[in-house]
TORKOL-4160 file (C-alpha; in steps of 0.2 Angstrom, whole numbers, padded with zeros to 4 digits, m for minus):
55
<pt num="1" X="m0061" Y="0071" Z="m0208"/>
<pt num="2" X="m0048" Y="0057" Z="m0208"/>
<pt num="3" X="m0050" Y="0042" Z="m0197"/>
<pt num="4" X="m0034" Y="0047" Z="m0187"/>
<pt num="5" X="m0042" Y="0065" Z="m0184"/>
<pt num="6" X="m0057" Y="0056" Z="m0177"/>
<pt num="7" X="m0046" Y="0045" Z="m0166"/>
<pt num="8" X="m0037" Y="0060" Z="m0159"/>
<pt num="9" X="m0054" Y="0068" Z="m0155"/>
<pt num="10" X="m0060" Y="0053" Z="m0146"/>
<pt num="11" X="m0044" Y="0051" Z="m0135"/>
<pt num="12" X="m0041" Y="0060" Z="m0119"/>
<pt num="13" X="m0028" Y="0053" Z="m0107"/>
<pt num="14" X="m0017" Y="0061" Z="m0093"/>
<pt num="15" X="m0005" Y="0055" Z="m0081"/>
<pt num="16" X="m0012" Y="0059" Z="m0064"/>
<pt num="17" X="0002" Y="0053" Z="m0053"/>
<pt num="18" X="0020" Y="0055" Z="m0058"/>
<pt num="19" X="0035" Y="0044" Z="m0054"/>
<pt num="20" X="0038" Y="0053" Z="m0038"/>
<pt num="21" X="0020" Y="0051" Z="m0032"/>
<pt num="22" X="0015" Y="0069" Z="m0035"/>
<pt num="23" X="m0004" Y="0071" Z="m0040"/>
<pt num="24" X="m0007" Y="0081" Z="m0056"/>
<pt num="25" X="m0021" Y="0092" Z="m0051"/>
<pt num="26" X="m0020" Y="0103" Z="m0067"/>
<pt num="27" X="m0020" Y="0087" Z="m0077"/>
<pt num="28" X="m0036" Y="0080" Z="m0068"/>
<pt num="29" X="m0045" Y="0097" Z="m0071"/>
<pt num="30" X="m0040" Y="0097" Z="m0090"/>
<pt num="31" X="m0046" Y="0079" Z="m0091"/>
<pt num="32" X="m0063" Y="0083" Z="m0083"/>
<pt num="33" X="m0065" Y="0098" Z="m0094"/>
<pt num="34" X="m0061" Y="0089" Z="m0110"/>
<pt num="35" X="m0072" Y="0074" Z="m0107"/>
<pt num="36" X="m0086" Y="0084" Z="m0099"/>
<pt num="37" X="m0086" Y="0071" Z="m0085"/>
<pt num="38" X="m0094" Y="0083" Z="m0072"/>
<pt num="39" X="m0109" Y="0083" Z="m0084"/>
<pt num="40" X="m0111" Y="0064" Z="m0083"/>
<pt num="41" X="m0116" Y="0063" Z="m0065"/>
<pt num="42" X="m0115" Y="0045" Z="m0060"/>
<pt num="43" X="m0118" Y="0038" Z="m0078"/>
<pt num="44" X="m0100" Y="0038" Z="m0084"/>
<pt num="45" X="m0095" Y="0022" Z="m0093"/>
<pt num="46" X="m0078" Y="0019" Z="m0084"/>
<pt num="47" X="m0062" Y="0027" Z="m0076"/>
<pt num="48" X="m0047" Y="0017" Z="m0077"/>
<pt num="49" X="m0030" Y="0018" Z="m0069"/>
<pt num="50" X="m0017" Y="0009" Z="m0079"/>
<pt num="51" X="0002" Y="0007" Z="m0076"/>
<pt num="52" X="0015" Y="m0002" Z="m0067"/>
<pt num="53" X="0016" Y="m0002" Z="m0048"/>
<pt num="54" X="0032" Y="m0001" Z="m0038"/>
<pt num="55" X="0035" Y="m0005" Z="m0020"/>
């Protein structure tokens, strides 16, 4: 497998809140399923929310 293919397997990102402030429930469910986060219990390494804020 190529290095790029491996990178693609290791990456799972989603936008949970769009520009209008609407929460992406389906995106969260897909993320949880893809990362198997529910199987981690309280031992996951990190969850990050990145992006600009507007007021």
